[in-house]
N, C-alpha and C positions, 0 to 999 in steps of 0.2 A: 419893449419893442412890440409893436402891434402884430396881430396875426397876419395881416396882409404882407408886411415886410418879411416875416418868417417864411411864409409860403413862397414869396418871390425869391428869397435866398435859397430855399430848398430847390426851387425850379432851376435856378442858375447852376447849382451844384449837379443836378441830374443831367443838365446839358453839357457839363464838363467845362464850365466857364469859371473864372475867378472873379469874385466880388470884392471890392474894396469898400469898406464902411468907415466913414470918418467917426472916430470916437474921441472927441475932445479936440484940442487945437493942434497937437503935434503927433498923436498916435494914430496909425492906420491899423486896421485889423484885416488881415488877408485870409480869406476863406479858400483853402487850397483845392486843386483839382482832386477828383476821386482817384486815389492812387495808393499803392501799397507802401510807397516810401514816404518819408517825412517831408521831403522837399520836392516840388514838381521839377521834373527833368525833361528836357526836350528829347525827341526821338534821336537815336544814335546818328542818323543821317543829317540832322539839323545842327548847325553851329549856333551857339549863343550869340556870337557876333560874326557876321559874314565878311567883315573887312579883313583883308590880308595885306599887311604892310610890306612884306617882302615878296616880290614876284618869284614864282616858281615853287615856293613852299606853301602848301595848302594844308597846314595844321591848324586845328581849332579846338577850342573848348566846346564840349557837347553837353556837359552836365556838371552840377555841383551840389553837394550837400554840406552847407556851411553851418547848419544847426541840427546836428543829429540828435535823436531822442535818447540814444543809449549812453554815449560818452562823448565829451568834446573832442576826443582823439579819433572818433569814427568819422571825421570829416573826409571828404574825397572830392576830386575833380576827375572828369574824363576828358581825354584828348584824342582826336581822331585824325588820321592822315587821309585827307581827301585826294591827295595827289596820286600819280601813277607810278611813282618810284618810292622805294624804301628810304627812310631818313635816319641817318646816324645822329642820335640825340645826345650823345655824350657831351657834357659841358653846357647843354641847354639849361634854362632856368625857368622856374615858376616863381614869380614875385608877387607880393601883395603890398597894397598901400599902407597896411596896418603899421609897419615899422621897418626900419632898414634891415633888421635881422630876420624878417619874414620872407625867406627865399629858400628854394629847394633847387639844388643842382643835380641834374640827371647823371647817373652813373653810366658806365658802358651799356648802351641800350639802343636797339634799332627798332623803329616803328615802321612796319611794312605797309605798303599801299593798302588802303581800305581798313586797316587795323585800328582798334581803339585800345588805349591803355587807361587803367584806373589808377590814380595816384592817391594813396591814403596818407593821412597825417600820422597815424599810429605806427608802431613797430611791426615788422613782419619780414617775410622772406620774399625777395623780388622774383618775378617770373616774366614770361614774355608778354603777359597781358595785365600784370599788376605790379606796381611799384609802391614802396613805402618810404615816407620821409624820415621815419624813426625819430619823431619828435616827442618830447614829454609835455609840451604845451600846445594849445590849439594854434592853428595857422590862420584861419579866417575869422574876422570879427563878426559878431552876430548881427548887428544892426545895419552896417553898410561897409562895403569894401570894394576894391577893384583888384582883379587878378590879371597878370601879364604872362604870356609865354614868350620867352626871349631865346634867340639863338646863341651860339657860343661866342659871338661878338657883341652880345647884349642888345641886339636890335629887336624891337618888338615885332613878333609874328602875328599874335592874336591877343585880344584882351576882352574883358567883360567887367561890368559893374553891377552891383545890386544894392538895394537899401533905399535910403532917403531919396525922395524926389528931388531932382535937380543935381544929384550926385553924378558927376561925370568923370571919365577916365582922363588922366593926364599922362603924356608920354614920358614917364620917368625911366631912367636907366639905373635900375637897382641891381 
């Protein structure tokens, strides 16, 4: 790699931009934002996907770490209630395209207006701001996946996808 390209990439990183460098025919190299976490995450007020399929419920994914540096079970997603009312999320579900068994059903849990909850793949003790899937295997696929937040009637409330270019979400009822 030439010195001009190295300086250009360093300049982009200083500006807080993400550079995508084509390295071969099918591999992309992502140079992340300057951050203390391993995966860039939007600010808590920003949804990964601003589309809300069910009128009245303003719940959305605000962040994900699908490739943690410590353990594959240190994966997490954050969900925020942008609405003005608390939402009883018991029976709601987080689903993944990875497999039909890749789903998490919320226990008795209320997400208050303006509140964010972090849902971890690993084992732990639930609280008002943190939930645990209590899985022994990873939830999210490393290269590409889609995630869905579904209500207790399995209607999609919010979704996101990451990974391969051209990879899009399908409205699956998992």
